[in-house]
N, C-alpha and C positions, 0 to 999 in steps of 0.2 A: 365578551372575555373572563377567565378569572387568570385574578398574578400569584401567585405565590413565591416564594426564597426553595428552592434548589436545597436536599438533603446533602450536608454537609461530611457526614460523614461518605456516605457517595460517591460528592468528587472529589473527594478528599483522595481516597482509594481510585476513584480514577489517574490523577493525576501521579498519582504515587507509582498506580502497574503498569498503565501508561508511559509515562515518559521511563520508565525500567524497560517495558517491552516491548517500546524501539529504540532507545539506545542498542541493546540487545541483539533486536534481528537489526542496524546502520555493524556492527562489532562483525557478526556472525555473516554477517554478505558479503563485511570489503575483503576475507579473502577467500573466498567460494564462487566469484562470478558465477551467474547459469546452473551455481551445485545447489542447493537449498542445503547447512548446515541445521543440529542441534541444538546451536544459540541463534539462531536465525531462525531457527520453527517455535523458540518456547518462547521468544518476541514476538512472534507475529500474531501465536495464541495469546497472550499476556495484553499484548493490542487492544487484542481483539474486543475479550473481557472487558477492556476498560469504556471501548465504544460502545461495549453494550451497556457500559454503564450509565453515558452518556446519553445515549436515547434512552435509556426509561429512567434518567431523571428531567428533562425536558421533556419527555412525554411528547419526542419524534423519534416514531418509529422508522422511517425516512433512512436515519443516519447509522443507523445498526444493516437495516436490510442493504442497501448502497457498500457496506464495507463487506459485506459477505461476496456478496455482486463482485466488488474486488474479486480476495480470497478466491472464489470459483476461479472465473474465464485465465487468475495467475498460474490456480496450479491445471488450471484443463493444457493453458500454456505453455508450461513446462515437461508436459507430461508429451501430448502430439508430437514439439519441438525433439523430447528425446527417441518418441519412436520414430522420427523425419529421421533424423540424428543415427539410430540402430541402422536402420535397411538404409542408407545410406551408408555409410561404413560396411556392412554385407554384401552391398552391390554391388563395392566398387574390388573388389576379388572376383565378381565376377561378368561386372560388363566394364570396365577401368575405370581410373583415374576423376578424368573431366564424368562424368555420371553420379561422381562421388562427392567432388565437388558443389555441380548442379544441385543437386540433391542441399548438399551445407547451404547453401543461398535459401530454395523453397521453407526449409527449415525451420529459418531464421525471421525469411520474410511475412513469415507465419507467426512464429512467437509474434512478434514485433504485430501484426494485426491484432496480436487477443495480446499482448498487453496496451498497445494503447487504448481500447474496449476501455480494456480496467481499470485502469489509470484512468477514466470517465467517474463509472460510482466510485473509485476513494474518491477526487474531486468535488463532485459531489453530498460525499459522504463530510467529507471535513469543510467542506465553505458550508452546510446548514450546523453542524455544532460551533464554528467559527461567529455563525448569526447566534446563535440562541444563550454563546457560553460568553460571546462579547468581548473572544479574543483569534483576534485575526490572521494569531499567526498560524491558526488551519488552512487558514483558507489560502497566503501565502504558501504553502504548503503543498495540499489543493494544486493551487496551478501550477502550481515551478514541476511538481513530479508529473502532470500533463504533458507539460512541455516535453518537460525530457523525452515522452516515453513516441512521443514527437517523434522526436528532434534523434534520437540511439541512432537510426537508420547512421548518422551523418554522425558519428561520433560525440559530438556537445552533449548530448543527450545523457550522456551518464555518467559527466560532472551535476549539469541541471538535479537529475533522480538523488544525489549524492546530497546535497545541499540540500533537495527537498525532506529529506529521513534527517538529516541534520536538524534543517528546519520545524520537522517533525516532535522531534527531540525537547527538544526550549520547547515545544506552545503545548505539552503536557507535562508541563516538567512549570508552565507561567500560567496554567488556569484558575483563575483565581477559585475561592471555593467560599469568601463569605462577602456579602455582603453583594450577590449575584441576585437578583433574582431574572425573573421567565412567568413572559407573557402567556396565554398556551389558552 
């Protein structure tokens, strides 16, 4: 095994870009649950860039791969939920209110399943970042996000996801950029 130091410039960039990105994602999502805002989208892109920098510096491809799977499943879940929601709205005009309510419940259930699956990939990505950067805050954020996704169905999960997103901001801003070594 070789031992080396991280490129401090890339980690400093990841710290700043990831911190700002995760903060924008948090702020952009606060007023728009269920609808992506431009602020949240920009924040997510910046966070993905920071995760890519960390993956490159740690030479751990799975960090970014798992984050991309998280993003893909999250977007897929939103699209499926929106399509089912639109279908239920149109269907309610023809078959009644009960069918619309049932369709909305089915839409939420499908979104919840995909949200749980996507959160597992985020958890994996953040746990690997935590191990590679010696910043356990990432691991805690990933676990809380996963538990939050699981418990969204009983509403407590919304609070847990919010705390996880807040911890993600803190994790990026507390990322060590000096004296961090890596075994690879």
